[in-house]
C-alpha positions in Angstrom: 0.0 0.0 0.0 2.8 2.4 0.9 4.4 1.9 -2.6 1.1 3.1 -4.2 1.0 6.3 -2.1 4.6 7.2 -3.1 3.5 8.0 -6.6 1.5 11.1 -7.5 -1.2 9.1 -9.3 -1.5 6.7 -6.3 -1.9 9.6 -4.0 -4.6 11.2 -6.2 -6.6 7.9 -6.3 -6.4 7.6 -2.5 -7.5 11.2 -2.1 -10.4 10.7 -4.5 -11.5 7.6 -2.4 -11.2 9.7 0.7 -13.4 12.4 -0.8 -16.0 9.8 -1.7 -15.9 8.4 1.8 -16.3 11.8 3.4 -19.3 12.6 1.1 -21.0 9.4 2.0 -20.3 9.8 5.7 -21.7 13.4 5.5 -24.9 12.2 3.8 -25.3 9.5 6.5 -24.8 12.0 9.3 -27.4 14.4 7.8 -29.8 11.5 7.4 -29.4 10.5 11.0 -29.5 14.0 12.5 -32.4 15.4 10.4 -34.0 12.9 8.0 -36.3 15.6 6.6 -33.4 18.0 6.1 -32.4 16.7 2.7 -35.3 15.9 0.4 -35.2 14.1 -2.9 -34.6 17.2 -5.1 -31.7 18.4 -2.9 -30.2 15.0 -2.7 -30.4 14.5 -6.5 -28.7 17.9 -7.1 -26.1 17.4 -4.4 -25.3 13.8 -5.5 -25.3 14.8 -9.2 -23.0 17.7 -8.7 -20.6 15.6 -6.6 -20.7 12.8 -9.2 -19.7 15.2 -12.0 -16.9 16.6 -9.8 -15.6 13.1 -9.1 -15.9 12.1 -12.8 -13.8 15.1 -13.9 -11.3 14.4 -11.1 -10.8 10.8 -12.2 -10.7 11.7 -15.9 -8.0 14.3 -15.2 -6.0 11.6 -13.3 -6.3 9.3 -16.3 -5.2 12.0 -18.6 -2.1 12.7 -16.4 -1.4 9.0 -16.4 -1.5 8.9 -20.2 0.8 11.9 -20.4 3.3 10.2 -18.1 3.2 7.0 -20.2 3.7 9.1 -23.4 6.7 10.9 -21.9 8.2 7.6 -20.8 8.0 6.2 -24.3 10.0 9.1 -25.8 
């Protein structure tokens, strides 16, 4: 595990996983504290926005990985 975190890409993947865990934990806390606090419309908007953010985040990691592979082949 430590070898994966020593690379930039491994760190970015770990941080992305951490962000997802924090988001899910936050939703769970809100659901327990105030179940009526986040209704369906807000939940869809919040989850959709977070999904788009994470999608762009992981796409940018993939692009950086491809650039690193391309530089290594030169």
